[in-house]
N, C-alpha and C positions, 0 to 999 in steps of 0.2 A: 543405556536404553536397551531393552530386550529386542529379540528378533521380531516378536509380534508387534511391538510398538513401532519398530522400523517399518514393518509392512504397512501399518496404519498410516504412518507419516508419508510413505510413498503414495498411498491411495489418495491422500488429501493434498499432496503437492500439486501446484498448478502453475499457470503461466506467470503468476506474480511471485512465485518462489522458485525462480529458474535455477539458481545455483547457490551453494552456501556462501560463496565469497561476494555475492552481489549486494549492493545497497538495498535492493528491494526484497531480499530475504526478510523473514519476520524480524522486525526491529528489536534490538536489545538495549537501546537507549544508552549507548556508550558515552555520548557527550554529557548526558545527565549524570552518569556515574562519575565521570571525571570532575564535573562541577561540584558534586557532593564532596569529593576528596579535597578539592581546593577550598571548600568552605563557602562557596558562593550561594548555595541553595540548601535548604533543609528538605530532606526526603524521608517519608515514612511509607512503607508499602509491605504487603504480604505478597509473595511471588512464587512462581515456578517457571521453568523453561528459560532460565537465564536472565530474566529481568532483574534490575537492581532493586534490592530490598532484602527483607528477611524471608528465608525459605519457609513455605508452608509445609506442614506434615503431609505425607503422601496421600493419606486418605481424606484430607480436609478439602471439600469442595473442589474436586479434581478438574472441573471444567474452568475454574477461575485461573487465568494466566497471571494476572496482577490486579491488585486493588490498592489504591493509596492516594497520596497527594505530594505535591512539592510546594514549598513556600519560598519564593525567590524575591528578595528585597534588594533594592539598589540596581545599578547597571549590571547586566549579565553579559558574559563573553561566550555563550554557548547557545545552541539551538538543536532541535531534532530535525535532521535533514530528511529528504524524501524517503519514505518507507511505507511498508504495509505490515499489518499484523495478522496473526493466525486466527483471530477471533473478531467478534463484533466489539468495537472500541467506543465507549461512551466517555466523554470528558465534560467537566463542569468547571467553568471559571468563576471561582467564588469572589476573588478580588483582583483588581488590577486590569491591565490590558496586555494583549500580545497578538502577534500575527499568526494566522492559520491559513494554510493553502491546501486545497484538495483538488486533484486533477487540474483543471484549467481555471479554478476559481480562487480568489484571494479575499480573505475576510480579516477585519480587525475585531478580535474577540474582546468583549467588555464584560464586566461583572454581570453574572446571570445568564451567560450564554452556555448552551449545551451543544456539543458536537457529536455526530454519529459517523463513524467510519466503518464501512463494510470491509471484509478481508481483501477484496480486489481493488479497493480505492486507495490510490497513491496520495499521501498527504505529508505535510511537514508542519512543525510548530516552531515559530520564529522565522524571521526573514532578513538576515540569517539568524539573529539572536532573539531569544525570548525577551519579553519585557518583564518588569517587576510584576509578579503574579502569584496567586495561590490557585493551583490547578488540581482538581480531584479527578480520578479516573477509575474505570473498571474495564478490563478486557476479558470477555467470556467466550470460550471456544464452543461454537455450536456446530462443529463438524463440517464446515464448508470452506472451500478455497475459491470456488468458481460460482458465478451467479446461478447456474442451472442446477446446482446440487441441492438436495433436500436438507433442510435445517433439522438438527437434532438437539433439542433443548435438554438441559439437565433434569433428571427425574425428581430433584428436590425443589423445583419450582412448583408453586401451588396454583398457578393459573390454570383454569379449566382448559381441556383440549381445544375447545372452540376459541377461547381467548388467545391461546398460543398460536393457533392457526391464523387468527386475525392479526396478531402482532407480527408474525412472520411475513404476512402479506404487506403490512404497512411498512416494514423495514426493507423488504426486498423488491417491492414494486414501485418504490420511489427511492431516490438517492440524494435528496436534499441533505446537506451535511450540518448546517448550523441552524439552531432554533433558539428561541427565548424560553428558558426553562421556567416552570412554575415553582411555587414555594415548596410543594411536596418533593419535587425532584431535588431541589437544592438541599432540603433537609436530609434526604436519604444520603446524599454524597457526604455531607458533613458528619452524619452519624457513622458512616463507614470510615471516614478519616479518623474519627476518635478511636474506633475499635482497632485499627491497624497499628496503633501505638502501644498496644498491650504487650506485656512480656511473654504471655502464654497464649499463642493463637488459638489453641484448641478450646480454651475457656470462653472464647467469644464466637465460636463457630455458629452456634444457634442464632445469636443476634445478627451476625453478618449475613447468614442465609435469609433471615427475616427482612433485613434492609434491602438486600438485592431483590427479593420478591416484591417489596414495596416499590422499588425503583422501576421495575418492569411493568407493574400494574399502572403506575403513574405515567410511564412513558406511553403505554398503549392509549390511555385516556387523553394525553396531550395530543398525540397524532390524530386521534379521532376528532378532537375538538378543532384541530387545524384544517380538517377536511382536505387532506393531502390528495393530490392527483396521482392516481395509480396507473402504472404502465406495465402490463404483463410481459412485454418484450424484454424488459430488463432481466428477466430470469430465463430467457430462452437460450437454447444451445447456440443459435446464431450469435447472440450477444457475447457468449463466452468466446467464440472464435474471433469475433470482432476485437475484443479486448486483447486476446493473444496477438493478433496481427498488428494492433496498434502499438503493443509493447515490444514487438520483435526488433525494431530498429535500435533499441537500447541493449540488445543482446546478440549483435551480429558476429561477435568474435567466437561464439559457440559454433561448433561444426554440426549444424542441425541435419538430422535425417527426417524423412517423412514420418516414420513411426514415432520418433521423439516429439515432433510437433503435434501429431495427432494425440499422443498420450497426454500432453499438457492440457488438452481440451476434453479428455475422456472419451475420445472417438476412435473408430477404426480409421485406417489410412484412406480408404475410399470415401467414407463419410466426411472426413476432414477436407479432402480434396473438393468434394461437391460444395461444401460451405465456402471454402476459399474462393472457388471460381464464382460462386454467386455474389460474394462480397467485392471481389477485386477484378473479376474477369481474367484472372491468371491462375495457373496451377500453383501449388505451394512452392515448388522449386523456382518457378518464374518469378513469383512475388519476392522470395528470399533474395534472388539475384538482383531484382529491381531495387530492393532496400539497400543492398550492399553497394551497388553502383552509385545510388544517390548519396550514401554516406561517404563514399570515396570522393565524390565531387565536393561535398562540404569540407572535407579535410584538406583536399587540394587547395580549396579557396581560402580556408581560414587557418591552416596550420602550415605555413611555409617552411618551418623548421623540421617538420617530419619528413623522413625519406619515404619514397614510394613503397619500399619494402615494409616499413613500419605501418604505413597506411593499409597495405594489403593484409597484414596479420590482424590489425585492429578491426578490420571489416569482415573478417572470416574467410579471406582468400588464403590458401595454403602456400602461395608463392607469389612473387611479383610478376613472374612470367604468366601465371594463370590469370592474375588480375589484368595484365595487359591484353591478353586474348579476349577476355569477357568485355572489358571496357571498350576495346576497339569494335567488337560486335555491336555494342549498344550505342556508341557515340560516333563511330567512324574515325576516332583518333586515339592515340596512346595517352595514358595518364600524364606523361611528361609534356606532350604537345598541348594537352588541355590546360595544364598549369602554366605553361610559358606563353601561350597565345590564346587568351580567352576571347570568346565571342561577346557581343553586346549583352546577350541574355545571361552569360556566365558572369560578366562583370556585375550585373544586377544581383546575382546570387551571392557573389563575394561581398557586396555592400550590405546585403541582408545579414550575412554571417558576421560581418564586422559589428553591425548594430546589436546583434544578439550577444556577442562577446562583451560589448561595452555594458549592456544591461545586466550581465551576470557578474560584473566586477563590483 
């Protein structure tokens, strides 16, 4: 990657791409890659940016991250865990059934279902494993990582400027993720699936471009026909800050500074502080400490084998001594005393934690 592309990547990185080692970094489908190696599933895809499949030539449709399909027959031992992608992700289930989860919603996908996942939407396929299924997909990078950023469509799309503006509104002002595809959308995906199996990708570039254009034309028409409810708040700066704050508890081990948190939302420190106070009635530092203390409580309740020092580091405290100081300020007790002599309310929290652990097993 060149210096200029690294700068572009920095510009696009957001709260959902917090660190390269995190699960919520742009997904690279490692479980799918391993399933292909084991012979569990057939995969055909044209790709870039590390996705499994055959690498596309550098100049070929550069905004396409991956286009392809899998065909999984029989019982599967893999699934795609929680992740986000760096582009708008469209999938079409041509055959079979599988589980699909997005944010707080859980769906059983059946033949003919279409899914739409925006870059900031956390989702998974399989719960935990995928079902026997033929799934087609396209991930197109439109230059956004946060809801409040302006979408930049590829210049090879033939939709009129007015149609592209309308399509952007339909996709960004609503976040419904599962739809019943029409015949035209299904046909587009199957045509693309046939093309990605070619031995020479450049020979099918024109047709692939044509079918992607047809797909987005049909998608705009489908969303118009469905008369989707639009909510402009979904693309507001406040929504971006809300998403960052909602995701912060999953990244507490990072030693956050105010400038870093603000940068994740594309804001100055003072503007980020104003939004944070509006949403939580706390400053960013106060909210971060609140999240860390609540996480400590959950680990004290649900992870008796973890030492207090381990819990301190896992929740972003640089030492057990600093954790003890902050925890006492917030609860009036030390972490050890809290763990050894819980109150009635804390026992309720522990029971809730136990139930959540059982549900995840």
